[in-house]
C-alpha positions in Angstrom: 0.0 0.0 0.0 1.6 3.2 -1.2 1.5 6.1 1.3 -0.2 9.2 0.1 -2.2 12.0 1.5 -5.5 10.1 1.5 -4.0 7.1 3.4 -2.2 9.4 5.8 -5.4 11.2 6.7 -7.1 7.9 7.1 -4.5 6.5 9.5 -4.4 9.7 11.5 -8.2 9.9 11.7 -8.5 6.3 13.0 -5.8 6.8 15.7 -7.2 10.2 16.8 -10.7 8.6 16.8 -9.6 5.8 19.1 -7.7 8.2 21.5 -10.7 10.6 21.9 -13.2 7.8 22.2 -11.2 6.3 25.0 -10.7 9.6 26.8 -14.4 10.2 26.7 -15.0 6.6 27.9 -12.8 7.2 30.9 -14.7 10.5 31.7 -18.0 8.7 31.5 -16.8 5.8 33.6 -15.8 8.3 36.3 -19.2 9.8 36.1 -20.9 6.5 36.6 -22.4 6.3 33.1 -20.2 3.2 32.2 -20.0 0.5 34.7 -18.2 -2.9 35.1 -14.7 -3.1 33.8 -13.0 -0.7 31.4 -9.6 -1.3 29.8 -8.4 1.7 27.7 -6.3 1.4 24.5 -4.6 4.8 24.9 -1.0 4.6 23.6 -1.6 1.5 21.5 -3.6 3.1 18.7 -1.1 2.4 16.0 -1.5 -1.4 16.3 -5.2 -1.7 15.6 -5.1 1.1 13.0 -2.1 -0.2 11.1 -2.9 -3.9 11.3 -6.5 -3.5 10.1 -5.4 -2.0 6.9 -4.2 -5.5 5.8 -7.6 -7.1 6.4 -10.5 -7.5 4.1 -14.2 -7.3 4.9 -14.6 -11.0 4.6 -11.8 -11.8 7.1 -12.6 -12.7 10.7 -11.3 -10.7 13.7 -10.9 -11.8 17.3 -9.7 -9.5 20.0 -9.1 -9.1 23.7 -11.0 -7.2 26.5 -9.0 -4.0 25.4 -10.8 -4.0 22.1 -12.6 -0.7 21.6 -10.0 0.5 19.2 -10.1 -2.7 17.1 -13.9 -2.5 17.0 -13.9 1.1 15.8 -11.3 0.6 13.0 -13.1 -2.6 12.0 -16.2 -0.7 11.3 -18.5 -1.0 14.3 -20.1 2.4 14.8 -19.0 4.6 17.8 -22.6 4.8 18.8 -23.1 1.1 18.9 -20.0 0.6 21.0 -20.8 3.5 23.4 -24.4 2.2 23.8 -23.0 -1.3 24.6 -20.8 0.2 27.3 -23.8 2.0 28.7 -25.7 -1.4 28.7 -28.3 -0.2 26.3 -30.3 -2.4 23.9 -28.9 -0.4 21.0 -25.4 -1.6 21.8 -23.6 -4.0 19.4 -24.2 -6.9 21.9 -27.7 -5.6 22.9 -26.1 -4.3 26.1 -25.4 -7.8 27.4 -21.6 -7.7 26.9 -20.4 -4.4 27.9 -16.9 -3.1 27.4 -15.1 -6.4 27.2 -17.5 -8.3 24.9 -18.1 -6.2 21.8 -19.4 -8.4 19.0 -20.7 -7.6 15.5 -21.4 -10.4 13.0 -21.9 -7.9 10.1 -18.3 -6.8 10.3 -17.1 -10.3 11.3 -15.8 -9.0 14.6 -16.2 -12.0 16.9 -15.3 -10.5 20.2 -14.0 -9.0 22.7 -13.0 -11.8 25.1 -12.6 -11.4 28.9 -10.4 -14.5 29.2 -6.7 -14.0 28.7 -5.8 -16.1 25.6 -9.4 -17.2 25.3 -9.7 -16.0 21.6 -6.7 -18.0 20.4 -8.3 -21.5 20.1 -11.5 -20.0 18.7 -9.4 -18.2 16.0 -7.7 -21.4 15.1 -11.1 -23.1 14.7 -12.4 -20.2 12.6 -9.3 -20.3 10.4 -9.7 -24.1 10.0 -13.2 -23.5 8.7 -12.0 -20.9 6.3 -9.4 -23.3 4.9 -12.0 -26.0 4.5 -14.3 -23.6 2.7 -11.4 -22.4 0.4 -12.6 -18.8 0.2 -9.3 -17.2 0.5 -10.2 -15.6 3.9 -8.0 -15.3 7.0 -8.6 -15.0 10.7 -6.8 -12.2 12.6 -6.4 -12.7 16.3 -5.2 -9.9 18.6 -3.9 -10.8 22.1 -1.6 -9.4 24.7 1.8 -10.8 25.7 0.3 -12.1 28.9 -1.6 -14.7 26.8 1.8 -16.2 25.7 2.1 -17.7 29.2 -1.3 -19.5 28.8 -1.7 -23.0 27.7 -4.1 -21.9 24.9 -1.2 -20.1 23.2 0.9 -23.2 22.9 -2.0 -25.4 21.9 -3.1 -22.9 19.3 0.3 -22.4 17.8 0.8 -26.1 17.5 -2.5 -26.8 15.9 -2.4 -23.8 13.6 0.9 -25.0 12.1 0.0 -28.6 12.0 -3.2 -27.8 10.0 -1.6 -24.9 8.1 -4.6 -22.7 8.8 -4.8 -19.1 7.5 -4.4 -17.4 10.9 -2.7 -14.1 11.6 -1.6 -13.9 15.2 -1.1 -10.3 16.3 0.5 -10.0 19.8 0.3 -6.6 21.4 3.2 -6.6 23.8 2.7 -3.7 26.1 5.2 -5.1 28.5 2.8 -5.7 31.4 0.3 -8.5 31.7 -2.0 -6.6 34.1 0.6 -5.6 36.7 3.4 -8.1 35.9 6.3 -7.1 33.8 7.2 -9.5 31.0 10.6 -10.4 32.4 9.0 -11.4 35.7 6.7 -14.0 34.1 8.6 -15.3 31.1 12.0 -17.0 31.3 12.5 -16.2 27.6 11.1 -12.8 26.6 11.7 -13.3 22.9 8.1 -13.9 21.8 8.8 -14.5 18.2 11.1 -17.4 19.2 8.2 -18.9 21.1 6.1 -19.0 18.0 9.1 -20.2 16.0 9.3 -23.2 18.3 6.1 -24.4 16.7 7.5 -23.5 13.2 5.3 -20.5 13.0 7.2 -17.7 11.2 7.1 -14.3 12.8 8.5 -10.9 13.2 8.9 -8.2 15.9 7.6 -4.7 15.0 7.7 -1.2 16.5 4.1 -1.0 17.6 4.3 2.8 18.1 4.9 3.3 14.4 1.6 2.9 12.4 3.4 2.6 9.1 5.7 -0.1 10.4 2.7 -1.9 11.7 0.8 -1.6 8.5 3.7 -2.8 6.3 4.4 -5.8 8.6 0.7 -6.8 8.7 0.4 -6.5 4.9 3.5 -8.7 4.4 2.2 -11.3 6.9 -1.3 -11.3 5.5 0.1 -11.9 2.0 2.0 -14.9 3.4 -1.1 -16.3 5.0 -3.3 -15.8 2.0 -0.8 -17.4 -0.2 -1.2 -20.7 1.7 1.9 -20.4 3.8 0.0 -21.2 7.0 -0.1 -19.1 10.2 2.1 -16.1 10.9 3.0 -14.4 14.2 3.6 -10.7 14.6 4.8 -9.1 17.9 4.0 -5.4 18.2 6.1 -3.7 20.9 3.8 -1.1 22.3 2.8 0.5 25.6 -0.4 1.6 27.2 -0.3 5.1 28.7 -3.1 4.5 31.1 -3.4 1.9 33.9 -4.4 -1.7 33.1 -8.0 -0.9 34.0 -9.9 1.8 35.8 -9.5 -0.2 39.0 -5.7 -0.4 38.7 -3.6 1.5 41.3 -0.7 1.2 38.9 2.0 0.6 41.5 4.1 -1.7 39.4 5.7 0.9 37.1 7.1 4.3 37.6 5.7 7.6 36.4 9.1 8.3 34.8 8.8 5.2 32.7 5.3 6.1 31.5 6.4 9.6 30.6 9.4 8.3 28.7 7.1 6.1 26.6 4.7 9.0 26.0 7.5 10.6 24.1 6.9 7.9 21.5 3.2 8.7 21.1 2.0 7.0 17.9 -0.2 10.0 17.0 2.3 12.8 17.6 5.1 10.8 15.9 3.0 10.1 12.8 1.8 13.7 12.5 5.5 14.9 12.6 6.6 12.3 10.0 3.6 12.8 7.7 3.9 16.6 7.8 7.5 16.5 7.0 6.9 14.1 4.1 4.1 16.3 2.7 1.4 13.7 3.3 -0.5 16.0 5.7 -1.2 19.6 4.9 -1.7 22.5 7.2 -5.0 22.2 9.0 -5.5 18.5 8.4 -4.9 17.6 12.0 -7.3 20.3 13.3 -10.0 19.2 10.8 -9.7 15.6 11.9 -9.9 16.5 15.6 -13.1 18.5 14.9 -14.6 15.6 12.9 -13.8 13.1 15.6 -15.1 15.4 18.3 -18.5 15.5 16.5 -18.6 11.7 16.1 -17.8 11.1 19.8 -20.5 13.7 20.8 -23.0 11.9 18.6 -22.0 8.5 20.1 -22.6 9.7 23.6 -25.9 11.2 22.7 -27.0 8.0 21.0 -26.1 6.0 24.1 -27.8 8.4 26.4 -31.0 8.2 24.3 -30.8 4.4 24.2 -33.2 2.1 25.9 -32.8 -0.4 28.8 -33.7 -4.0 28.2 -37.2 -4.7 29.4 -37.3 -6.9 32.5 -39.5 -9.4 30.6 -36.6 -10.1 28.2 -33.9 -10.7 30.8 -34.0 -14.5 30.4 -33.7 -14.2 26.6 -30.7 -16.2 25.2 -30.2 -17.7 28.7 -30.0 -21.5 28.8 -31.3 -23.4 31.8 -31.6 -27.1 32.6 -35.1 -28.1 33.6 -35.3 -30.8 36.2 -37.4 -33.8 35.3 -40.9 -33.5 36.7 
């Protein structure tokens, strides 16, 4: 994909859109409008934005509980996501899933998953189905580095390579699985080598550089679509906010956080794109204004949404009836 002004504006728009949506979500959570758990994607915007450029509408996407950004870039409306976090029927999961369980069949976005590593085996199964149907589709699975310590990761890598399924494994390594630093939980912190131990090829990428992410994802997707089997990408990134809104964040220093903020994916891209002539004067301001209007509409949509009627609370709930 050749970089030009149109693509540059698109990338910037998506990253700014994620950042402002997340900031508003934090504000609404503090105001008691959003309840339950809330995990923000602030700082990691380049990963979802860049990687999604390599995907097609017919591809399947699985994500983690930090998935608002993925859902937005994939095409779920900001209003449907915000309404879901409010718990309203107009939400993409009818208000049943909340922040961690965004789902939308129309865009083939199959979750949001609250279980660490839980999406990995489902992604392998989906990719196996795609291979059997021979439609040229692939399954992209986003997960954090904490999932690499789970058994599902190893089982999924093994089966994916054995079956040569069209799976694109996208590891967002933000260095902390909740509050545990990578080097305190993994004897070998080379995640690409872990995938390679199952003969799954891979690459480590600067996850704060949206262009590097996009190019690596395109290369990997081409490999997968060409019948090469699964591919593993590690995106070295960093979340600027705490793990969740309940996190006291005592496991890392403020100095470290501030140092990473100097590598902000949005500010870095604006500087680079402006110098290259991809962005003109006023582009950033225009994008900020457009995003602000979208976020405002999303909040209004959620506020005006409806609560699920009490009579429907048992809908889609399975119960075992005792023999009479």
